[in-house]
N, C-alpha and C positions, 0 to 999 in steps of 0.2 A: 822301785817306782818308775825308773826309766823303761823297764820292760813292759809295764802296763801301758804307759803312754805310747810306746812304739806299737804295741799290739792294737790299741784303739785307733791309732793313725792308719795302720795297714788295713784294718777292717773298714774304716771309714772310706779310705781310698778305693777299696774293692767294691764297696756299695756304689760309689759314684761312677766308676769305670765299667761296671757290669750292666748298667741300665742304658740301653740304646734302642733306637728304632731305625729301620731301613724302609724307605718309601720308593717304590718303583712306579713310574707313570708313563702311560702310553702317549706319544705326541700326536698320533693320528686319532681323530674322533673326539667326542665330548663326553664328560661324565653324565650319568643318569641323574636328572634333577629331582629334588624333593622339595616342593614349595612349602611343605608343612614342617620342615626341619627347623629346629630352633637352636642348632649348634652354633658356637662362637669360635670354633677352632678352624683348622685348615680345611675341614670338610663342610664348611658352611654352605647350605643350599644343595647338598648332594645326598643321594640315597646311599647310606653306608650300611654295610652288613658287617657285624662284628662277631668273631669267633674267639671264645675264651674257654679252652678246654685242656685236659691232660690226655695225651696220647700214650699208648703203650707200644713199644717196639721190642722185638726179640733181640737178644744180645748178639746173635749172629747176623742180623739184618742191620744195615746202615741206612736204608732208604725207607721212606714213608710217603704215600701219596694220599692227599685229601681231595676228593672229587667235589667240584662245585656244580650243582645241577640247576636247571631253569627254575625249579620249584623253590630254591633257596633264596629267591629274591633277585635273580639275575636273568631277566627275560631274554636279553639278547644273546646270552651265553658267552659274551666277550668281556674281558676285564679292562678297565681304564686305569685304576690306581690300586696298588697292593701295598700294604704296610705291615711289616713284621716287627713285633716288639719283643725284645729280650730283657728280662729283669733278673735281679739277683736271686729272687725266689725260684725262678725257673732253672737257673744254673745250679742252685743248691739242691733242688729236687732231683735233677739229673745226676749230680755227683753222689747223692745219698743212695740212689737206686742203681748206680753204675751205668747210667745211660738208658735204662729200661723204660722209665717214664719221663716224659718231657712236657713241660707246660708251654702251650702254644697260645699266643695272642696275635690274631690277624685281623686287620680291617681291610675291606676291599669295596671298591665302587665299580659298578658295572658300566659298560659303555652304552651310551644313548642309542636307541633303535634308529 
């Protein structure tokens, strides 16, 4: 019985510690506004582009580059805010596939022209 409780405790703790987000913000410039946005979070009134995808990386490669183009909603080509989110599901997918597939959740706001 104690082993089951301990296992559930460790699993619950790993769920809580494995979900985090990192936000990087540029101090120079202003974010691109979106007056029609009805968000109630940190990005209220900003034009946010969200990327939620699974990327595939070769086992020999440790580097991956995702290119952001002007057509992707970033007219200025400059970034003001970038947020990377890591979840337990993303860590689990990476562990099961030995790092070959990774779940990526990124939000970014372009800089105002």
